[in-house]
C-alpha positions as CSV (number, residue, x, y, z in Angstrom):
1,M,-18.4,-2.5,-19.5
2,R,-21.2,-5.0,-18.7
3,L,-24.6,-3.5,-18.0
4,D,-24.8,-5.1,-14.5
5,K,-21.4,-3.7,-13.6
6,F,-22.4,-0.3,-14.9
7,V,-25.6,-0.4,-12.7
8,C,-23.6,-1.5,-9.6
9,Q,-21.0,1.3,-10.1
10,S,-23.8,3.8,-10.5
11,T,-25.9,2.8,-7.5
12,Q,-25.7,1.1,-4.1
13,L,-27.2,-2.1,-5.6
14,T,-25.5,-5.5,-5.4
15,K,-24.8,-7.5,-8.5
16,I,-27.8,-9.8,-7.8
17,E,-30.1,-6.8,-7.2
18,A,-28.9,-5.1,-10.4
19,T,-29.4,-8.3,-12.4
20,L,-32.9,-8.8,-11.2
21,L,-33.8,-5.2,-12.2
22,I,-32.3,-5.6,-15.6
23,Q,-34.0,-8.9,-16.3
24,S,-37.3,-7.4,-15.2
25,G,-37.0,-4.6,-17.8
26,Q,-36.5,-1.7,-15.5
27,V,-33.1,-0.6,-16.9
28,I,-33.3,1.4,-20.1
29,V,-30.4,1.8,-22.5
30,N,-30.7,4.5,-25.1
31,G,-34.5,4.5,-24.9
32,K,-34.9,0.7,-25.0
33,S,-35.3,-1.9,-22.3
34,V,-32.4,-4.3,-22.2
35,L,-32.9,-7.7,-20.5
36,D,-29.4,-9.2,-20.7
37,E,-27.2,-8.2,-17.9
38,A,-24.1,-9.1,-19.9
39,T,-24.8,-6.5,-22.6
40,Q,-21.8,-4.2,-23.2
41,V,-22.5,-0.5,-22.6
42,H,-20.4,2.6,-22.7
43,E,-20.4,5.7,-20.4
44,D,-21.7,7.7,-23.3
45,N,-24.8,5.6,-23.5
46,I,-28.0,7.0,-21.8
47,I,-28.9,4.5,-19.2
48,T,-31.8,5.1,-16.8
49,L,-33.4,3.4,-13.9
50,D,-36.8,4.7,-12.5
51,N,-36.5,7.7,-15.0
52,H,-33.1,8.7,-13.5
53,R,-30.0,8.7,-15.6
54,L,-27.3,6.6,-14.1
55,K,-23.7,7.9,-14.0
56,T,-20.8,5.7,-12.8
57,R,-18.7,7.0,-9.9
58,D,-15.1,7.8,-10.5
59,F,-12.8,4.8,-10.9
60,R,-10.4,4.1,-8.0
61,Y,-6.7,3.5,-8.3
62,L,-4.7,2.2,-5.3
63,L,-1.1,1.1,-4.5
64,M,-0.5,-1.4,-1.8
65,H,2.6,-3.0,-0.2
66,K,1.6,-6.6,-0.1
67,T,2.7,-8.7,2.9
68,A,3.7,-12.3,2.7
69,G,1.0,-14.9,3.5
70,T,-1.8,-13.0,1.8
71,I,-3.4,-13.6,-1.6
72,C,-4.5,-11.4,-4.5
73,S,-8.1,-12.6,-4.4
74,N,-11.3,-10.9,-3.4
75,V,-12.1,-13.8,-0.9
76,D,-10.1,-15.7,1.7
77,E,-8.8,-19.1,0.7
78,V,-6.0,-21.0,2.3
79,Y,-4.4,-17.6,3.0
80,P,-6.3,-14.4,3.8
81,S,-7.2,-11.9,1.1
82,L,-5.1,-8.7,1.0
83,F,-8.4,-6.8,0.5
84,N,-9.1,-7.4,4.2
85,S,-6.8,-4.5,4.9
86,I,-8.7,-2.1,2.6
87,E,-11.6,-0.4,4.2
88,L,-13.5,1.1,1.3
89,D,-17.1,1.0,0.0
90,K,-17.7,-1.9,-2.4
91,V,-14.2,-3.3,-2.1
92,S,-15.4,-6.4,-3.8
93,Q,-15.6,-4.5,-7.1
94,L,-11.8,-3.9,-7.0
95,H,-9.4,-6.1,-8.8
96,I,-5.6,-6.4,-8.9
97,A,-3.6,-5.5,-12.0
98,G,-1.0,-8.2,-12.0
99,R,-1.3,-10.7,-9.1
100,L,1.5,-11.9,-6.8
101,D,1.9,-15.3,-5.2
102,A,1.0,-15.7,-1.5
103,D,4.7,-15.8,-0.5
104,T,5.6,-12.8,-2.7
105,T,5.8,-9.3,-1.2
106,G,5.8,-5.8,-2.7
107,L,4.0,-3.5,-5.0
108,V,0.4,-4.3,-6.0
109,L,-1.8,-2.0,-8.1
110,I,-5.6,-2.2,-7.4
111,T,-8.5,-0.7,-9.4
112,D,-12.0,-1.1,-10.7
113,D,-11.1,0.2,-14.1
114,G,-10.7,-2.8,-16.4
115,R,-9.3,-0.8,-19.4
116,W,-6.7,0.8,-17.2
117,S,-5.5,-2.5,-15.8
118,F,-5.3,-4.0,-19.3
119,N,-2.5,-1.5,-20.1
120,I,-0.5,-3.0,-17.2
121,T,-1.1,-6.7,-17.7
122,N,-1.1,-7.0,-21.5
123,P,2.4,-8.0,-22.7
124,T,1.9,-5.9,-25.9
125,K,1.9,-2.7,-23.8
126,H,5.5,-3.5,-22.6
127,C,4.8,-2.3,-19.0
128,E,7.9,-3.1,-17.0
129,K,7.7,-5.0,-13.7
130,V,10.8,-5.0,-11.5
131,Y,11.4,-7.8,-9.0
132,R,14.1,-8.2,-6.4
133,V,14.9,-11.9,-6.3
134,G,16.8,-13.9,-3.6
135,L,18.3,-17.1,-4.9
136,S,19.4,-20.4,-3.3
137,R,22.7,-20.4,-5.1
138,P,25.0,-17.9,-6.9
139,I,23.8,-16.8,-10.2
140,A,25.6,-18.3,-13.2
141,D,27.5,-16.0,-15.6
142,D,25.3,-16.8,-18.6
143,V,21.9,-16.3,-17.1
144,A,21.6,-12.6,-18.0
145,L,22.1,-13.4,-21.7
146,K,19.7,-16.3,-21.6
147,F,17.0,-14.1,-20.1
148,E,17.7,-11.4,-22.6
149,R,17.3,-13.8,-25.5
150,G,14.2,-15.5,-24.0
151,I,13.9,-19.0,-22.6
152,M,11.4,-21.8,-23.0
153,L,9.5,-22.6,-19.9
154,Q,8.0,-26.0,-19.3
155,G,4.5,-26.2,-20.6
156,E,4.8,-23.1,-22.8
157,Q,4.9,-22.9,-26.6
158,Q,6.8,-19.6,-26.9
159,L,10.0,-18.2,-25.5
160,T,9.6,-15.7,-22.7
161,R,9.9,-12.1,-23.8
162,P,13.3,-10.5,-23.4
163,A,14.0,-9.8,-19.7
164,T,16.7,-7.7,-18.1
165,L,18.8,-9.1,-15.2
166,T,20.9,-6.9,-12.9
167,I,23.1,-8.6,-10.4
168,I,23.2,-7.1,-6.9
169,S,25.2,-9.8,-5.3
170,P,25.9,-13.5,-6.2
171,K,22.5,-14.5,-4.7
172,E,20.4,-11.4,-5.2
173,V,19.3,-9.9,-8.5
174,L,16.8,-7.5,-10.0
175,L,14.7,-8.9,-12.8
176,T,12.7,-6.7,-15.2
177,L,9.8,-8.3,-17.1
178,T,7.2,-7.0,-19.5
179,E,4.9,-10.0,-19.2
180,G,3.4,-12.1,-16.4
181,K,3.1,-15.8,-17.0
182,F,2.0,-18.1,-14.2
183,H,4.8,-18.2,-11.5
184,Q,7.1,-16.8,-14.2
185,V,10.0,-15.5,-12.1
186,K,10.3,-18.8,-10.2
187,R,9.9,-20.9,-13.4
188,M,12.6,-18.8,-15.2
189,F,15.2,-19.4,-12.5
190,S,14.2,-23.0,-12.2
191,A,14.8,-23.4,-15.9
192,V,18.4,-22.3,-15.4
193,G,19.1,-24.5,-12.5
194,N,18.5,-22.1,-9.6
195,R,15.7,-21.6,-7.1
196,V,13.9,-18.5,-5.8
197,V,13.9,-18.2,-2.0
198,C,12.4,-14.8,-1.7
199,L,10.6,-12.5,-4.2
200,H,9.6,-8.8,-3.9
201,R,8.1,-6.5,-6.6
202,E,9.6,-3.1,-6.4
203,R,8.2,-1.2,-9.4
204,I,5.5,-1.3,-12.1
205,G,6.0,1.1,-15.0
206,S,7.3,4.3,-13.4
207,V,5.5,3.7,-10.1
208,S,7.8,2.5,-7.3
209,L,7.0,1.2,-3.8
210,D,7.1,4.0,-1.3
211,I,5.0,2.9,1.7
212,D,5.4,0.5,4.6
213,V,4.5,-3.2,4.5
214,G,0.7,-3.7,4.7
215,Q,-0.1,-0.1,3.9
216,W,-2.0,1.3,0.9
217,R,-2.6,4.7,-0.7
218,Y,-4.4,6.2,-3.7
219,L,-2.3,6.8,-6.8
220,T,-1.6,10.3,-7.8
221,K,-3.1,11.8,-11.0
222,D,0.3,11.5,-12.8
223,E,0.8,7.9,-11.7
224,I,-2.7,7.0,-13.0
225,Q,-2.0,8.8,-16.3
226,S,1.3,7.0,-16.8
227,F,-0.5,3.8,-17.5
228,S,-3.1,5.3,-19.8
229,S,-1.2,5.4,-23.1
């Protein structure tokens, strides 16, 4: 973790305030003054400010049912940020483990634990994400096999990782991915001559969506632990 982030998570200081204190030599790491706010530190390091040892607060882990017309960003842009619906202290320190497009709904995981979210977003961890997909035309018979073998998306240099397609009806399917390329679901169906008209994420790993649209809750201990291996 960066030193400035460690200080912010251990105090009520803003990032700017923490940076100024670090650059002025007031933050001590293992007995030595460190002036670079980007220095990587670990929770086992002894980090002090004004002779008081700093200890980061517990990480936070949230599940949210994202509404359409919101964005997975910490600030409003063309669409409002979904973080506007989360009334927590220092909400700006939270980030989303696997973003969704503005028009996509469903399960979003939110945290301030970067190592934990890495296990969700890194393709090598094989964390499954399940999407319910509405299509503009009936699904072709050969699409499931194509997705299982991997397809080449425009602008990419490697095939997509094997994906599982389950047909619910001719125009509605479930798609299970273990990666998250830019607009991947929409690009995959476009590559096989179809178009996504609605997209909803139902599950990440073993965690399924179980709350109403626009609501959020804390993850349980077991749910948090399920992404830690």
